[in-house]
C-alpha positions, -999 to +999 in steps of 0.1 A: -597+394-060-596+369-087-567+343-093-542+349-120-523+325-136-489+327-151-479+294-166-442+291-181-446+268-204-474+248-224-472+216-204-483+240-178-507+258-196-530+226-203-528+213-169-542+247-154-564+249-185-573+214-174-584+230-137-599+258-146-614+258-183-635+288-173-608+312-172-604+342-197-573+339-214-548+370-221-516+382-230-511+419-229-546+425-217-556+459-235-584+445-241-595+426-218-587+453-191-613+477-211-639+449-208-637+444-177-634+477-160-669+484-184-684+458-170-686+436-201-670+408-189-664+395-154-641+361-151-636+342-121-601+336-130-578+353-154-548+332-176-521+350-188-499+331-218-471+360-220-444+339-203-448+311-224-414+313-245-429+289-270-454+320-277-435+344-282-407+358-313-403+356-349-383+328-360-374+331-402-378+297-419-366+292-459-400+303-474-421+319-445-420+338-410-436+327-380-447+351-356-458+336-320-491+352-305-480+369-278-453+392-294-463+427-286-467+449-311-432+470-310-414+442-304-433+435-343-421+466-351-382+457-341-375+431-359-360+437-391-377+404-406-410+422-403-397+448-417-376+433-447-407+412-459-439+425-443-437+468-446-474+462-452-477+451-417-447+474-405-468+502-417-497+493-396-483+487-367-468+522-364-502+539-366-519+508-336-529+527-306-501+545-282-468+537-276-479+518-238-505+498-261-478+489-289-456+481-260-484+455-238-508+447-264-492+416-287-506+401-323-526+372-314-550+398-289-557+416-322-563+387-340-584+370-316-604+401-302-621+403-340-628+440-343-633+451-378-608+479-369-582+457-356-552+472-375-533+444-381-561+421-397-560+435-431-527+433-436-528+399-425-556+394-449-537+403-480-504+388-466-523+358-465-521+346-434-520+312-418-527+307-383-518+279-362-541+269-334-534+241-306-546+227-276-535+199-254-540+167-275-542+188-312-530+217-338-543+230-371-542+256-394-563+279-411-567+309-433-569+341-413-599+352-433-614+316-422-608+324-386-628+353-377-669+353-381-677+383-373-673+411-347-658+395-317-664+362-330-642+335-339-636+296-343-618+293-314-625+258-294-629+254-257-591+246-246-576+262-277-554+291-283-539+310-307-503+299-305-487+320-338-489+334-374-471+315-406-465+342-432-449+332-461-426+357-482-443+375-510-408+381-527-395+412-546-417+435-565-447+440-544-457+476-536-473+476-500-493+497-483-516+506-453-534+538-441-565+542-423-585+574-414-600+586-382-610+611-367-574+627-353-542+617-366-526+599-340-547+573-314-577+569-337-599+542-337-604+535-377-631+550-396-618+530-425-584+513-433-572+498-465-544+474-469-526+466-499-501+446-521-504+450-556-473+440-584-469+463-616-450+452-647-425+478-664-454+494-688-472+501-652-501+474-655-515+458-621-501+424-625-518+406-593-533+427-566-543+420-526-567+448-513-584+445-476-604+474-457-610+478-421-641+490-405-665+486-431-679+451-427-688+429-399-657+417-407-628+424-427-639+432-461-623+415-493-635+408-529-616+383-552-634+394-578-626+429-575-590+419-576-590+401-604-609+425-624-578+448-618-553+423-633-542+440-663-555+475-658-530+507-653-524+521-620-540+551-623-572+567-614-590+569-637-587+530-646-590+525-608-623+543-605-639+521-627-640+494-603-656+514-575-690+495-578-671+461-572-655+480-541-690+488-528-701+452-534-677+444-509-682+466-482-716+465-456-707+495-437-724+507-407-734+542-391-724+548-356-712+576-335-675+579-352-692+582-391-716+570-417-717+543-439-721+567-464-686+583-454-669+551-450-679+539-482-667+573-496-631+569-478-632+533-494-632+543-528-607+571-520-582+552-502-581+529-532-575+563-557-543+567-533-525+538-545-515+550-579-498+579-565-481+557-536-470+533-562-453+568-579-442+578-548-457+611-554-468+633-521-496+647-541-526+618-529-564+625-534-571+637-498-600+619-479-633+630-480-636+662-450-641+649-421-678+642-408-689+668-380-708+651-348 
């Protein structure tokens, strides 16, 4: 049996880490347990963070909201603050895993796992999330896009944890949208996903755009050049199709058992076209390309 440590305060956590620096940290454990069962990781001991109150909950401040890293996906879905200020994140959480996963899994775990298919990551990119990282003797903040280096790789230092996520309140006038395409309608890993936030003028011209794709690059894919090019364009299919070359420059998908790179590229373009229909509240959105058969 592996020892499992259950600290109930940050002070107790730092003390345990100093005595067991090799321990694997987790909260919900939905990712770690799979890796342990498959033999990908064999930790000598486990250190659970979920009982530390400072790492849980959603706190409102004047211009931002702070989310504790050990807050569950269900807890976020039930938060009026998330529903009101961050609809793009709420949309992603609704299609994340199963009810059981949402009950146990945490947003901090989703971020630290650093999977290109992590459902909360594209919304956190377009929300310009900042992460708070803590160790016994220091605390630092950084944008989420600087935190992830590649699949499963982050800039976390030994003895450091992700303590929480700071989200600036976007304010009124933004269109929020998240959508993912998988091999089935539910309980699916994304073949491609898109999080988008767009502000449109009364004349129907794009004033500001933020877009981020999942599952189409080693990390979340985003492009400042693309976002700048969209400014001043009408939110129409013909105009959006004109930025397809910039979309393709931002992506670097792979072929795997779930989909080909070419399919992921085609889906990523189609998801952008759907934004004009989402903005108008239309149900007649262009459908994703037919799913590939194995």
